[in-house]
C-alpha positions as CSV (number, residue, x, y, z in Angstrom):
1,X,0.0,0.0,0.0
2,X,2.9,2.3,0.7
3,X,4.3,1.8,-2.8
4,X,0.9,2.5,-4.3
5,X,0.7,5.8,-2.3
6,X,4.2,6.7,-3.6
7,X,3.1,6.0,-7.1
8,X,0.0,8.1,-6.8
9,X,1.9,11.0,-5.3
10,X,4.4,10.8,-8.1
11,X,1.8,11.1,-10.8
12,X,1.3,7.5,-11.6
13,X,-2.3,6.8,-10.4
14,X,-2.9,4.1,-13.0
15,X,0.0,2.0,-11.7
16,X,-1.1,2.7,-8.1
17,X,-4.6,1.6,-8.9
18,X,-3.3,-1.7,-10.4
19,X,-1.1,-2.3,-7.5
20,X,-3.9,-1.8,-5.0
21,X,-6.2,-4.0,-7.0
22,X,-3.7,-6.8,-6.8
23,X,-3.2,-6.3,-3.1
24,X,-7.0,-6.3,-2.6
25,X,-7.2,-9.6,-4.5
26,X,-4.7,-11.0,-1.9
27,X,-6.4,-9.4,1.0
28,X,-10.1,-9.1,0.0
29,X,-11.4,-8.3,3.5
30,X,-9.0,-5.3,4.0
31,X,-11.1,-2.1,4.5
32,X,-7.9,-0.1,4.4
33,X,-7.0,-1.3,0.9
34,X,-10.5,-0.9,-0.4
35,X,-10.7,2.6,1.0
36,X,-7.4,3.6,-0.6
37,X,-8.4,2.1,-3.9
38,X,-11.7,3.9,-3.8
39,X,-10.0,7.2,-3.0
40,X,-7.8,6.8,-6.1
41,X,-10.7,5.7,-8.2
42,X,-12.8,8.6,-7.1
43,X,-10.4,10.9,-9.0
44,X,-9.5,8.6,-11.8
45,X,-12.4,6.3,-12.6
46,X,-16.1,6.5,-13.2
47,X,-18.7,5.9,-10.5
48,X,-19.7,2.8,-12.4
49,X,-16.2,1.4,-12.1
50,X,-16.2,2.2,-8.4
51,X,-19.6,0.4,-8.0
52,X,-18.1,-2.7,-9.7
53,X,-15.2,-2.6,-7.3
54,X,-17.6,-2.6,-4.3
55,X,-19.8,-5.3,-5.9
56,X,-16.7,-7.5,-6.2
57,X,-15.6,-6.7,-2.6
58,X,-19.1,-7.5,-1.4
59,X,-18.9,-11.0,-2.9
60,X,-15.8,-11.7,-0.9
61,X,-16.8,-9.8,2.3
62,X,-17.0,-11.8,5.5
63,X,-19.1,-10.7,8.4
64,X,-22.2,-8.5,8.6
65,X,-20.4,-5.3,9.6
66,X,-18.1,-5.5,6.7
67,X,-21.0,-6.2,4.3
68,X,-22.9,-3.3,5.7
69,X,-20.0,-0.9,5.2
70,X,-19.6,-1.9,1.6
71,X,-23.3,-1.7,1.0
72,X,-23.3,1.8,2.4
73,X,-20.7,2.9,-0.1
74,X,-22.6,1.3,-2.9
75,X,-25.8,3.0,-1.9
76,X,-24.1,6.3,-1.7
77,X,-22.7,5.9,-5.2
78,X,-26.0,4.9,-6.6
79,X,-27.8,7.7,-4.9
80,X,-25.4,10.6,-5.3
81,X,-23.1,9.8,-8.3
82,X,-25.2,7.6,-10.5
83,X,-28.6,9.1,-9.9
84,X,-30.3,5.7,-9.6
85,X,-32.8,6.1,-6.7
86,X,-34.6,2.8,-7.2
87,X,-31.4,0.8,-6.9
88,X,-30.1,3.0,-4.1
89,X,-33.3,2.3,-2.1
90,X,-32.9,-1.4,-2.6
91,X,-29.3,-1.3,-1.3
92,X,-30.2,1.0,1.6
93,X,-32.8,-1.6,2.6
94,X,-30.1,-4.3,2.5
95,X,-28.1,-2.1,4.9
96,X,-31.1,-1.9,7.3
97,X,-31.6,-5.7,7.0
98,X,-28.0,-6.0,8.4
99,X,-28.4,-3.1,10.9
100,X,-31.9,-2.0,11.5
101,X,-30.8,1.0,13.5
102,X,-28.4,2.4,10.8
103,X,-29.2,6.1,10.9
104,X,-27.5,7.0,7.6
105,X,-29.6,4.4,5.8
106,X,-32.8,5.6,7.5
107,X,-32.1,9.2,6.6
108,X,-31.2,8.3,3.0
109,X,-34.4,6.4,2.6
110,X,-36.5,9.3,4.0
111,X,-34.8,11.6,1.5
112,X,-35.3,9.3,-1.5
113,X,-38.9,8.6,-0.6
114,X,-39.6,12.3,-0.2
115,X,-38.0,13.1,-3.5
116,X,-40.1,10.5,-5.2
117,X,-43.3,11.5,-3.5
118,X,-43.7,8.0,-2.2
119,X,-45.7,8.9,0.9
120,X,-46.7,5.3,1.8
121,X,-43.0,4.2,1.7
122,X,-42.0,7.3,3.6
123,X,-44.6,6.6,6.3
124,X,-43.5,2.9,6.4
125,X,-39.9,3.9,7.1
126,X,-40.9,6.4,9.7
127,X,-43.0,3.8,11.5
128,X,-40.2,1.2,11.1
129,X,-37.7,3.5,12.8
130,X,-39.9,4.8,15.6
131,X,-39.2,2.0,18.1
132,X,-35.4,2.8,17.9
133,X,-35.8,6.5,18.5
134,X,-35.8,8.2,21.9
135,X,-36.3,11.7,23.1
136,X,-36.1,14.5,20.6
137,X,-35.5,12.0,17.7
138,X,-38.7,10.2,18.6
139,X,-40.6,13.5,18.6
140,X,-39.2,14.5,15.2
141,X,-40.3,11.2,13.7
142,X,-43.8,11.5,15.2
143,X,-44.1,15.1,13.9
144,X,-43.1,13.9,10.5
145,X,-45.6,11.1,10.7
146,X,-48.3,13.7,11.4
147,X,-47.5,15.4,8.1
148,X,-47.3,12.3,6.1
149,X,-50.4,10.7,7.7
150,X,-52.4,13.8,6.7
151,X,-51.6,13.0,3.1
152,X,-51.8,9.2,3.3
153,X,-54.4,8.3,5.9
154,X,-56.3,11.5,6.8
155,X,-56.7,13.5,9.9
156,X,-57.7,10.7,12.3
157,X,-54.3,8.9,12.1
158,X,-52.4,12.2,12.0
159,X,-54.2,13.1,15.2
160,X,-53.0,9.9,16.8
161,X,-49.4,10.6,15.9
162,X,-49.8,14.2,17.1
163,X,-51.0,13.0,20.5
164,X,-48.1,10.6,20.8
165,X,-45.7,13.4,19.9
166,X,-47.0,15.5,22.7
167,X,-46.5,12.7,25.2
168,X,-42.7,12.4,24.4
Protein backbone atom coordinates (compact mmCIF):
# COMPACT_ATOMS: atom_id res chain seq x y z
CA UNK A 1 0.00 0.00 0.00
CA UNK A 2 2.91 2.34 0.69
CA UNK A 3 4.29 1.76 -2.80
CA UNK A 4 0.86 2.54 -4.26
CA UNK A 5 0.71 5.77 -2.27
CA UNK A 6 4.16 6.74 -3.56
CA UNK A 7 3.15 5.98 -7.14
CA UNK A 8 -0.01 8.07 -6.80
CA UNK A 9 1.92 10.98 -5.29
CA UNK A 10 4.44 10.82 -8.15
CA UNK A 11 1.80 11.15 -10.84
CA UNK A 12 1.29 7.47 -11.63
CA UNK A 13 -2.26 6.80 -10.41
CA UNK A 14 -2.92 4.07 -12.99
CA UNK A 15 -0.01 2.00 -11.66
CA UNK A 16 -1.08 2.72 -8.09
CA UNK A 17 -4.61 1.56 -8.85
CA UNK A 18 -3.33 -1.65 -10.45
CA UNK A 19 -1.07 -2.34 -7.47
CA UNK A 20 -3.91 -1.78 -5.00
CA UNK A 21 -6.23 -4.05 -7.04
CA UNK A 22 -3.65 -6.83 -6.82
CA UNK A 23 -3.19 -6.26 -3.09
CA UNK A 24 -6.96 -6.32 -2.60
CA UNK A 25 -7.16 -9.62 -4.49
CA UNK A 26 -4.70 -11.03 -1.95
CA UNK A 27 -6.45 -9.42 1.05
CA UNK A 28 -10.11 -9.07 0.00
CA UNK A 29 -11.35 -8.28 3.49
CA UNK A 30 -9.05 -5.29 4.02
CA UNK A 31 -11.13 -2.13 4.53
CA UNK A 32 -7.93 -0.05 4.39
CA UNK A 33 -6.97 -1.31 0.91
CA UNK A 34 -10.51 -0.91 -0.36
CA UNK A 35 -10.68 2.63 1.00
CA UNK A 36 -7.36 3.62 -0.56
CA UNK A 37 -8.40 2.14 -3.89
CA UNK A 38 -11.72 3.93 -3.77
CA UNK A 39 -10.00 7.23 -3.00
CA UNK A 40 -7.79 6.84 -6.07
CA UNK A 41 -10.66 5.69 -8.25
CA UNK A 42 -12.78 8.64 -7.13
CA UNK A 43 -10.42 10.93 -9.00
CA UNK A 44 -9.49 8.59 -11.84
CA UNK A 45 -12.43 6.26 -12.55
CA UNK A 46 -16.11 6.52 -13.20
CA UNK A 47 -18.69 5.89 -10.48
CA UNK A 48 -19.69 2.77 -12.43
CA UNK A 49 -16.16 1.39 -12.10
CA UNK A 50 -16.19 2.16 -8.38
CA UNK A 51 -19.56 0.44 -8.01
CA UNK A 52 -18.12 -2.66 -9.73
CA UNK A 53 -15.19 -2.58 -7.29
CA UNK A 54 -17.58 -2.61 -4.35
CA UNK A 55 -19.79 -5.31 -5.86
CA UNK A 56 -16.70 -7.48 -6.21
CA UNK A 57 -15.63 -6.72 -2.64
CA UNK A 58 -19.14 -7.51 -1.41
CA UNK A 59 -18.95 -11.00 -2.90
CA UNK A 60 -15.81 -11.69 -0.86
CA UNK A 61 -16.84 -9.85 2.31
CA UNK A 62 -16.95 -11.80 5.52
CA UNK A 63 -19.13 -10.67 8.39
CA UNK A 64 -22.22 -8.52 8.61
CA UNK A 65 -20.45 -5.32 9.62
CA UNK A 66 -18.07 -5.50 6.65
CA UNK A 67 -20.95 -6.22 4.26
CA UNK A 68 -22.90 -3.31 5.73
CA UNK A 69 -20.01 -0.89 5.21
CA UNK A 70 -19.60 -1.94 1.57
CA UNK A 71 -23.34 -1.69 0.96
CA UNK A 72 -23.34 1.84 2.41
CA UNK A 73 -20.67 2.92 -0.08
CA UNK A 74 -22.58 1.27 -2.93
CA UNK A 75 -25.84 2.96 -1.94
CA UNK A 76 -24.11 6.35 -1.73
CA UNK A 77 -22.66 5.92 -5.22
CA UNK A 78 -26.03 4.87 -6.62
CA UNK A 79 -27.84 7.74 -4.94
CA UNK A 80 -25.38 10.60 -5.35
CA UNK A 81 -23.13 9.85 -8.29
CA UNK A 82 -25.18 7.59 -10.54
CA UNK A 83 -28.63 9.05 -9.91
CA UNK A 84 -30.28 5.65 -9.58
CA UNK A 85 -32.75 6.11 -6.72
CA UNK A 86 -34.57 2.81 -7.19
CA UNK A 87 -31.36 0.79 -6.94
CA UNK A 88 -30.14 3.00 -4.10
CA UNK A 89 -33.34 2.31 -2.15
CA UNK A 90 -32.87 -1.44 -2.58
CA UNK A 91 -29.29 -1.27 -1.32
CA UNK A 92 -30.19 1.00 1.61
CA UNK A 93 -32.83 -1.57 2.55
CA UNK A 94 -30.13 -4.26 2.52
CA UNK A 95 -28.13 -2.09 4.92
CA UNK A 96 -31.14 -1.93 7.25
CA UNK A 97 -31.56 -5.71 7.00
CA UNK A 98 -28.04 -6.01 8.43
CA UNK A 99 -28.37 -3.12 10.91
CA UNK A 100 -31.93 -1.98 11.55
CA UNK A 101 -30.76 1.04 13.54
CA UNK A 102 -28.41 2.43 10.85
CA UNK A 103 -29.22 6.14 10.94
CA UNK A 104 -27.54 6.95 7.61
CA UNK A 105 -29.64 4.38 5.77
CA UNK A 106 -32.79 5.62 7.49
CA UNK A 107 -32.09 9.24 6.57
CA UNK A 108 -31.19 8.34 2.99
CA UNK A 109 -34.45 6.42 2.57
CA UNK A 110 -36.47 9.30 3.99
CA UNK A 111 -34.82 11.65 1.52
CA UNK A 112 -35.30 9.32 -1.46
CA UNK A 113 -38.93 8.59 -0.62
CA UNK A 114 -39.62 12.30 -0.18
CA UNK A 115 -37.98 13.13 -3.53
CA UNK A 116 -40.10 10.47 -5.22
CA UNK A 117 -43.31 11.55 -3.52
CA UNK A 118 -43.68 8.00 -2.18
CA UNK A 119 -45.68 8.89 0.91
CA UNK A 120 -46.68 5.31 1.75
CA UNK A 121 -43.03 4.18 1.68
CA UNK A 122 -42.03 7.30 3.63
CA UNK A 123 -44.62 6.55 6.28
CA UNK A 124 -43.49 2.92 6.42
CA UNK A 125 -39.88 3.92 7.07
CA UNK A 126 -40.90 6.42 9.74
CA UNK A 127 -43.00 3.79 11.50
CA UNK A 128 -40.22 1.19 11.15
CA UNK A 129 -37.66 3.52 12.78
CA UNK A 130 -39.90 4.79 15.57
CA UNK A 131 -39.18 1.97 18.06
CA UNK A 132 -35.43 2.75 17.86
CA UNK A 133 -35.83 6.47 18.49
CA UNK A 134 -35.80 8.17 21.86
CA UNK A 135 -36.31 11.68 23.15
CA UNK A 136 -36.09 14.47 20.59
CA UNK A 137 -35.51 12.04 17.72
CA UNK A 138 -38.73 10.23 18.57
CA UNK A 139 -40.62 13.53 18.65
CA UNK A 140 -39.24 14.52 15.24
CA UNK A 141 -40.28 11.19 13.73
CA UNK A 142 -43.77 11.52 15.19
CA UNK A 143 -44.09 15.10 13.91
CA UNK A 144 -43.08 13.93 10.46
CA UNK A 145 -45.59 11.08 10.72
CA UNK A 146 -48.30 13.66 11.40
CA UNK A 147 -47.47 15.43 8.13
CA UNK A 148 -47.26 12.26 6.07
CA UNK A 149 -50.36 10.72 7.66
CA UNK A 150 -52.41 13.76 6.71
CA UNK A 151 -51.56 12.99 3.07
CA UNK A 152 -51.84 9.20 3.31
CA UNK A 153 -54.42 8.34 5.92
CA UNK A 154 -56.30 11.50 6.77
CA UNK A 155 -56.72 13.51 9.94
CA UNK A 156 -57.66 10.66 12.30
CA UNK A 157 -54.32 8.87 12.06
CA UNK A 158 -52.44 12.19 11.99
CA UNK A 159 -54.16 13.14 15.24
CA UNK A 160 -53.02 9.86 16.84
CA UNK A 161 -49.39 10.61 15.93
CA UNK A 162 -49.75 14.18 17.11
CA UNK A 163 -51.01 13.03 20.51
CA UNK A 164 -48.10 10.57 20.76
CA UNK A 165 -45.69 13.39 19.88
CA UNK A 166 -46.98 15.52 22.74
CA UNK A 167 -46.48 12.66 25.17
CA UNK A 168 -42.74 12.43 24.37
